[in-house]
C-alpha positions as a Markdown table, in Angstrom:
| # | Residue | x | y | z |
|---|---|---|---|---|
| 1 | Met | -30.2 | 2.9 | -4.5 |
| 2 | Lys | -28.3 | 4.9 | -7.1 |
| 3 | Val | -28.5 | 3.7 | -10.7 |
| 4 | Thr | -25.9 | 4.8 | -13.2 |
| 5 | Glu | -26.6 | 3.9 | -16.8 |
| 6 | Lys | -23.7 | 3.3 | -19.1 |
| 7 | Glu | -23.7 | 2.4 | -22.8 |
| 8 | Ser | -23.9 | -1.4 | -22.3 |
| 9 | Tyr | -24.6 | -1.9 | -18.6 |
| 10 | Lys | -26.0 | -0.4 | -15.4 |
| 11 | Ile | -24.3 | 0.2 | -12.1 |
| 12 | Phe | -26.3 | -0.3 | -9.0 |
| 13 | Glu | -24.9 | 1.3 | -5.8 |
| 14 | Asp | -26.3 | 0.9 | -2.3 |
| 15 | Glu | -27.0 | 4.3 | -0.7 |
| 16 | Lys | -27.6 | 2.8 | 2.7 |
| 17 | Asp | -25.3 | 0.7 | 4.9 |
| 18 | Asp | -26.8 | -2.8 | 4.8 |
| 19 | Val | -25.4 | -5.1 | 2.1 |
| 20 | Thr | -27.8 | -7.9 | 3.1 |
| 21 | Arg | -30.8 | -5.6 | 2.6 |
| 22 | Phe | -29.4 | -4.3 | -0.6 |
| 23 | Ala | -29.1 | -7.9 | -2.0 |
| 24 | Ala | -32.6 | -8.7 | -1.0 |
| 25 | Phe | -33.9 | -5.5 | -2.6 |
| 26 | Leu | -32.1 | -6.3 | -5.9 |
| 27 | Glu | -33.6 | -9.7 | -5.7 |
| 28 | Ser | -37.1 | -8.2 | -5.4 |
| 29 | Ile | -36.6 | -5.9 | -8.4 |
| 30 | His | -34.7 | -8.3 | -10.7 |
| 31 | Pro | -37.4 | -8.4 | -13.3 |
| 32 | Lys | -36.8 | -4.7 | -14.0 |
| 33 | Phe | -33.1 | -5.3 | -14.9 |
| 34 | Lys | -33.0 | -8.9 | -16.0 |
| 35 | Asp | -32.2 | -7.9 | -19.6 |
| 36 | Asp | -29.3 | -5.6 | -18.7 |
| 37 | Asn | -25.6 | -6.2 | -17.9 |
| 38 | Val | -25.1 | -5.2 | -14.3 |
| 39 | Val | -22.4 | -4.0 | -12.0 |
| 40 | Ile | -23.1 | -4.1 | -8.3 |
| 41 | Asp | -21.0 | -1.4 | -6.7 |
| 42 | Ile | -20.4 | -2.3 | -3.1 |
| 43 | Leu | -17.0 | -0.7 | -2.9 |
| 44 | Lys | -17.9 | 1.4 | 0.1 |
| 45 | Tyr | -18.2 | -1.6 | 2.4 |
| 46 | Gly | -15.1 | -2.1 | 4.4 |
| 47 | Glu | -14.3 | -5.5 | 5.8 |
| 48 | Leu | -17.1 | -7.2 | 3.8 |
| 49 | Gln | -17.6 | -10.8 | 5.0 |
| 50 | Leu | -17.9 | -13.8 | 2.6 |
| 51 | Asp | -21.4 | -14.6 | 4.0 |
| 52 | Glu | -22.5 | -11.1 | 3.1 |
| 53 | Leu | -21.2 | -11.4 | -0.4 |
| 54 | Leu | -22.9 | -14.8 | -0.8 |
| 55 | Lys | -26.3 | -13.0 | -0.5 |
| 56 | Phe | -25.8 | -12.1 | -4.2 |
| 57 | Leu | -25.0 | -15.7 | -5.3 |
| 58 | Glu | -28.5 | -16.8 | -6.2 |
| 59 | Leu | -29.3 | -13.5 | -8.0 |
| 60 | Ser | -26.0 | -13.7 | -9.9 |
| 61 | Asn | -26.7 | -17.2 | -11.0 |
| 62 | Arg | -30.2 | -16.4 | -12.2 |
| 63 | His | -29.1 | -13.3 | -13.9 |
| 64 | Arg | -26.3 | -15.0 | -15.8 |
| 65 | Glu | -28.6 | -17.8 | -16.9 |
| 66 | Gly | -30.4 | -15.0 | -18.9 |
| 67 | Asn | -27.1 | -14.5 | -20.8 |
| 68 | Arg | -26.3 | -11.2 | -19.1 |
| 69 | Ser | -23.3 | -10.1 | -17.1 |
| 70 | Phe | -23.5 | -9.7 | -13.3 |
| 71 | Val | -20.3 | -8.3 | -11.8 |
| 72 | Ile | -19.7 | -7.2 | -8.2 |
| 73 | Ala | -17.2 | -4.5 | -7.5 |
| 74 | Asn | -15.6 | -4.8 | -4.0 |
| 75 | Asp | -12.0 | -4.5 | -3.0 |
| 76 | Thr | -12.0 | -5.8 | 0.6 |
| 77 | Ile | -13.0 | -9.4 | 0.2 |
| 78 | Asn | -10.3 | -12.1 | -0.2 |
| 79 | Ile | -10.9 | -13.2 | -3.8 |
| 80 | Asp | -9.6 | -16.7 | -3.0 |
| 81 | Gln | -12.6 | -17.3 | -0.8 |
| 82 | Val | -15.1 | -16.3 | -3.4 |
| 83 | Pro | -16.9 | -19.1 | -5.3 |
| 84 | Glu | -16.2 | -19.3 | -9.0 |
| 85 | Glu | -19.9 | -18.5 | -9.8 |
| 86 | Leu | -19.5 | -15.0 | -8.5 |
| 87 | Leu | -17.5 | -12.4 | -10.5 |
| 88 | Val | -15.9 | -10.0 | -8.1 |
| 89 | Val | -13.4 | -7.4 | -9.1 |
| 90 | Pro | -11.7 | -4.6 | -7.2 |
| 91 | Thr | -12.6 | -1.6 | -9.4 |
| 92 | Leu | -15.4 | -0.3 | -11.6 |
| 93 | Thr | -13.0 | -0.2 | -14.5 |
| 94 | Glu | -12.3 | -3.9 | -14.2 |
| 95 | Ala | -16.1 | -4.6 | -14.0 |
| 96 | Glu | -16.5 | -2.7 | -17.3 |
| 97 | Asp | -13.7 | -4.7 | -18.8 |
| 98 | Ile | -15.3 | -8.0 | -17.7 |
| 99 | Ile | -18.7 | -6.9 | -19.3 |
| 100 | Gln | -17.0 | -6.0 | -22.5 |
| 101 | Met | -15.1 | -9.3 | -22.7 |
| 102 | Glu | -18.3 | -11.3 | -21.9 |
| 103 | Glu | -20.2 | -9.3 | -24.6 |
| 104 | Ile | -17.5 | -10.3 | -27.1 |
| 105 | Glu | -17.7 | -13.9 | -26.0 |
| 106 | Arg | -21.5 | -13.9 | -26.5 |
| 107 | Asp | -21.2 | -12.3 | -29.9 |
| 108 | Leu | -18.7 | -15.1 | -30.9 |
| 109 | Gly | -21.1 | -17.8 | -29.6 |
| 110 | Phe | -19.1 | -18.9 | -26.5 |
């Protein structure tokens, strides 16, 4: 896994070719990043299936309960199929924008 640290968040990128294993690995190390805003970069996966994306749902819910952002970057999934609980955007720039907006909302008490 490749980790890129930004000013207000971290980007986790899978260096292998198994999105299911990547989700399980992130689940196992969640205590290490539970206090950070996170972008999951799975842009490299072509033809990602909804059931593969849903492997991140429980982790996303738990992470967001801690009042931190959890955004997935993927541009192949049909966004209309994605549950509302998952934040999926097509670019890393949009992921950063989401995190900034959520930080503002938290600062304002929303």
